[in-house]
C-alpha positions in Angstrom: 0.0 -0.1 -0.2 1.0 3.2 -0.8 1.9 6.1 0.9 -1.1 7.9 -1.0 -3.1 5.4 -0.2 -2.8 5.5 3.4 -3.4 9.4 2.9 -6.5 8.6 2.4 -7.6 6.0 4.4 -7.0 8.1 7.4 -8.1 11.1 6.2 -11.3 8.8 5.3 -11.3 7.4 9.0 -10.8 10.8 10.5 -13.5 12.0 8.5 -16.5 9.1 9.8 -15.7 9.6 12.9 -16.2 13.1 13.0 -19.3 12.4 11.3 -20.6 9.8 14.1 -19.0 12.7 16.4 -21.5 15.2 14.9 -25.4 13.1 14.6 -24.3 12.2 18.4 -23.2 16.7 19.4 -26.9 17.0 17.9 -28.6 14.5 19.0 -28.1 15.6 22.5 -28.3 18.8 21.9 -31.4 17.5 20.7 -32.3 16.3 24.1 -31.2 18.9 25.7 -33.2 20.9 24.6 -36.6 19.2 25.3 -35.8 18.9 28.4 -34.6 22.3 29.9 -37.9 22.9 27.6 -40.0 21.0 30.2 -37.6 21.4 33.1 -38.3 25.0 33.7 -41.1 23.8 36.5 -43.3 25.4 35.2 -47.2 24.7 35.4 -48.6 24.2 32.4 -52.6 24.5 33.0 -53.3 22.8 29.2 -50.6 19.4 29.7 -50.2 19.0 33.5 -53.8 16.8 34.5 -52.0 17.5 37.8 -53.4 20.5 38.2 -56.8 21.9 39.1 -57.3 23.6 36.0 -59.6 22.9 33.7 -59.4 22.1 29.7 -63.0 20.4 29.8 -64.8 23.1 31.1 -65.4 25.4 28.9 -63.9 28.6 27.9 -63.6 31.3 25.3 -59.8 31.3 24.4 -58.0 34.2 24.9 -55.1 35.0 22.8 -51.9 37.2 23.4 -51.7 40.0 20.2 -49.1 36.9 18.5 -50.2 35.2 15.8 -51.5 31.9 16.2 -51.5 30.2 12.3 -54.8 27.3 12.0 -55.3 25.2 8.8 -59.5 26.2 8.4 -62.5 23.1 7.4 -62.2 23.9 3.7 -66.8 23.0 4.5 -68.2 24.1 5.5 -68.3 27.5 6.0 -71.0 29.3 7.9 -72.2 32.3 7.6 -75.2 32.6 9.4 -75.4 35.2 12.8 -75.2 33.6 15.6 -77.7 34.8 18.8 -75.4 35.0 22.5 -77.1 32.7 24.2 -76.6 30.5 21.4 -74.3 28.4 23.5 -76.2 27.7 26.2 -79.4 26.6 24.1 -76.8 24.5 22.5 -76.3 22.7 25.7 -79.0 22.2 26.6 -79.8 20.1 23.5 -77.0 18.2 23.7 -78.2 17.6 27.7 -82.3 16.1 26.3 -80.6 14.5 23.3 -78.5 13.2 25.7 -80.4 11.4 28.1 -83.5 9.9 24.7 -80.0 8.3 23.0 -79.3 5.8 26.1 -80.3 3.0 23.8 -78.5 1.3 21.4 -80.6 1.9 18.1 -81.4 5.2 17.1 -84.2 5.8 14.6 -83.0 8.7 13.9 -79.7 8.0 12.0 -79.9 3.8 12.1 -82.9 2.3 10.3 -84.5 0.2 12.7 -86.4 -2.5 12.2 -89.9 -4.4 14.4 -90.3 -7.3 15.0 -93.4 -8.3 16.8 -94.1 -11.7 18.7 -97.1 -13.3 19.3 -96.6 -14.3 22.9 -93.4 -12.8 24.9 -89.9 -14.4 24.1 -87.1 -14.8 26.6 -84.8 -13.0 26.8 -82.0 -15.6 26.5 -83.6 -16.6 23.0 -83.8 -13.9 20.9 -79.6 -13.3 22.1 -78.8 -16.6 21.1 -80.4 -15.7 18.0 -79.1 -12.2 17.7 -75.6 -13.3 17.8 -74.2 -13.3 15.0 -75.9 -10.0 13.4 -73.5 -7.1 14.1 -72.9 -6.1 10.9 -73.8 -5.9 8.0 -71.1 -4.6 5.5 -69.0 -2.2 7.7 -72.0 -1.1 9.6 -73.1 -1.8 13.0 -76.3 -3.4 13.6 -77.9 -3.0 17.1 -80.7 -5.1 18.8 -83.0 -3.4 22.0 -86.3 -5.6 23.3 -89.6 -3.4 23.9 -92.0 -5.1 27.1 -94.8 -5.9 27.7 -95.1 -3.0 29.6 -93.9 -0.9 26.5 -90.7 -0.1 28.1 -87.6 -0.2 25.8 -83.6 -1.4 26.2 -81.0 -3.3 25.2 -82.0 -7.5 25.4 -80.8 -9.3 28.5 -81.0 -12.8 30.1 -84.5 -13.0 32.2 -86.6 -10.8 30.5 -89.4 -11.3 28.1 -90.0 -9.1 25.3 -93.2 -8.8 22.9 -91.4 -6.4 20.1 -87.6 -6.6 19.0 -86.3 -3.7 17.3 -83.0 -4.1 14.0 -81.8 -0.8 13.5 -78.7 -0.5 11.6 -76.9 2.4 11.4 -77.7 4.2 8.1 -74.3 6.5 7.5 -71.2 6.5 9.0 -67.4 8.6 8.1 -67.3 5.6 5.0 -70.4 6.3 4.1 -74.3 6.0 2.9 -76.5 2.1 3.2 -76.4 1.0 -0.1 -79.1 -1.5 -1.4 -76.7 -4.3 -1.5 -76.6 -3.6 2.2 -80.3 -2.8 3.0 -81.3 -5.8 1.2 -78.9 -8.7 3.4 -79.5 -7.2 6.8 -83.3 -7.8 5.5 -83.2 -10.9 4.3 -80.6 -11.8 7.8 -83.5 -10.1 9.8 -86.4 -12.8 7.7 -84.4 -15.6 8.8 -84.3 -14.1 12.7 -87.5 -13.9 12.6 -88.7 -17.4 11.3 -86.9 -18.7 14.2 -88.7 -17.0 16.5 -91.5 -16.7 14.8 -92.1 -13.0 14.4 -93.8 -10.5 12.1 -91.3 -8.4 11.0 -91.9 -5.5 9.8 -89.9 -4.2 6.1 -89.9 -0.7 5.3 -89.7 0.4 1.2 -85.8 0.1 0.6 -86.3 3.6 -1.8 -87.3 5.1 1.2 -84.5 4.1 3.8 -81.9 4.7 0.9 -83.1 8.3 0.3 -83.3 8.8 3.8 -79.7 7.3 4.0 -78.2 9.4 1.8 -79.6 12.5 2.8 -77.3 12.5 6.3 -74.8 11.7 5.0 -75.7 14.6 3.2 -75.3 16.8 6.1 -71.6 14.3 7.2 -70.1 15.2 4.4 -71.0 18.9 5.3 -70.3 18.9 8.7 -67.2 16.8 8.1 -65.2 19.3 10.0 -60.8 18.6 11.5 -59.0 21.4 12.4 -55.3 21.6 12.6 -52.0 23.6 14.2 -48.7 23.3 13.4 -45.7 23.4 16.0 -42.2 23.8 13.8 -38.9 23.4 15.0 -36.9 26.9 14.2 -34.1 25.3 15.0 -32.1 22.4 15.7 -35.1 19.3 15.1 -36.0 17.8 19.1 -35.0 13.7 20.5 -38.8 12.5 19.8 -38.0 10.2 23.1 -37.5 13.0 24.8 -40.4 14.7 23.9 -42.9 11.4 23.5 -42.1 10.7 27.7 -42.7 14.2 28.3 -45.1 15.1 26.4 -47.1 12.1 28.2 -46.2 13.1 31.8 -47.9 16.2 31.0 -51.0 14.5 30.5 -50.6 13.0 26.8 -51.6 9.2 26.1 -49.9 7.4 23.1 -52.3 5.8 20.8 -50.8 1.9 18.4 -50.6 4.5 15.8 -48.7 7.1 17.2 -50.4 9.8 17.9 -50.9 11.2 21.2 -54.0 12.0 22.9 -55.1 14.8 24.7 -58.0 13.1 27.1 -61.0 15.5 27.3 -61.4 14.2 31.0 -64.8 11.8 30.5 -62.4 9.1 28.7 -62.5 10.3 25.3 -60.1 13.0 23.3 -59.6 16.2 23.3 -57.4 16.6 20.6 -54.4 14.4 19.3 -51.1 15.4 18.6 -48.8 13.4 15.1 -45.1 13.7 15.4 -45.5 13.4 11.9 -42.5 10.2 11.3 -42.5 6.6 11.6 -41.7 5.2 14.7 -37.9 4.3 13.6 -36.7 7.6 13.0 -35.1 9.3 16.0 -36.2 12.7 15.8 -38.6 15.6 14.5 -38.9 18.8 13.3 -42.4 18.9 13.4 -45.4 18.3 16.1 -48.9 18.5 14.9 -52.0 18.7 16.5 -55.4 17.7 15.3 -60.1 18.6 16.1 -62.1 16.6 15.7 -64.5 19.0 15.4 -68.0 17.3 15.2 -66.3 14.7 17.3 -66.4 17.1 19.9 -68.7 18.7 22.9 -68.9 22.8 22.5 -68.3 22.8 26.4 -64.9 21.4 26.2 -63.9 24.1 23.9 -61.5 22.2 21.8 -61.0 24.5 19.0 -59.5 27.0 22.1 -57.9 25.0 24.5 -56.2 22.9 21.2 -54.4 27.0 20.0 -53.3 27.4 23.4 -52.0 23.7 23.9 -49.9 25.1 20.3 -49.0 27.9 22.0 -47.7 26.8 24.8 -45.7 24.4 23.4 -44.0 26.4 20.9 -42.8 28.7 23.3 -40.9 25.7 25.1 -39.2 24.4 22.4 -38.9 27.2 21.0 -41.2 26.6 17.9 -43.4 28.3 15.5 -47.5 27.7 15.3 -47.9 27.7 11.4 -50.1 25.7 9.3 -50.2 23.1 6.8 -48.4 26.0 4.4 -46.2 26.8 6.9 -48.0 30.1 6.5 -48.9 32.2 9.9 -52.4 33.8 10.5 -54.0 37.6 11.5 -55.6 37.0 15.2 -58.4 38.4 12.5 -58.3 35.8 10.7 -58.4 33.3 14.3 -61.5 34.8 15.5 -63.0 33.9 12.4 -62.6 30.6 12.6 -64.0 30.9 16.4 -66.8 32.7 15.6 -67.3 29.8 11.7 -67.2 26.7 14.5 -69.2 27.4 17.2 -72.0 28.4 14.0 -70.5 24.8 13.4 -72.2 23.5 16.6 -74.8 25.7 16.5 -75.9 23.7 12.8 -75.8 20.7 14.8 -77.5 21.0 17.3 -80.1 22.3 15.8 -80.1 18.9 13.4 -80.6 17.2 17.3 -77.3 15.9 16.3 -75.4 17.4 18.5 -71.2 17.6 18.8 -69.4 15.3 21.2 -73.0 13.6 20.8 -73.3 9.9 21.5 -75.2 10.2 18.1 -72.6 12.2 16.8 -69.7 10.2 17.5 -71.4 7.5 15.7 -72.3 9.2 12.7 -68.8 10.3 12.4 -66.7 7.3 12.9 
């Protein structure tokens, strides 16, 4: 081996060592950036679940003079004005509907078919017949029974029922109930009716499909999601340190990698994505996402999400941006907040309040 080859080999080795050392130094800096960001002793009411501050209670968004960019939903764009006391009316409507919606069969969003018995039938016999009918295609199927006194409830062992009500959900985000699904549902119900000596009252297919399409139009028009992003202005953030800090402060990690901010009642307020695969060690962008129709107005999900993004940006030395990395003015943000309130009012008027069980089912 010549002196030139030995020199080149030595230089190559030095470069490799330098690159490895530089990468290690960058990872160390990223880790320390996150550790310092979340180790300042500050109490963050949006991120610390041990604090008494309550993100599950409604409060009007209060923003500083800085811009807080978000993406706004393309549809729907609502223009009707909102009465000052509309929020209260929305909340009261939501409570009323929630009380009415305890049963798994809902006449507003399900195609409900009654099966009447000549004599009362025991719950265990009914349960044995309907056990395998939980879905038709991707549409969930539920059953309730009516007792001799006229009370309707879920089918239970030991109960006796004069009528069985079968409901197939007419709409989800995947689409509306179609003719093939309805025909399969009816066919399976007829078999159950034969085994239970019941008399099904089958509605007209055209009417059912028409209703399903109208409901699907409502879902399509109100399927709004809002997101905000926090982008690193300097070095990327160490992912393992960041996730550990977020989990410690209240976020729950999902199997798909997203982190969820609980709403305090077993549901999700909004989610956070690191925008990288599980094999990567650093990220330079976080995305917070609010599923608007699935969060009740009283929780002020939009205000809580925007405030959380601002807090993360301050802690991490990042910038809150929209999907195009562009800021949005406070006036535009206020306009979006107003549209969110109008959106909630429209859903309540349709008897599908945002965040209700009914809305959760439709926007699944």
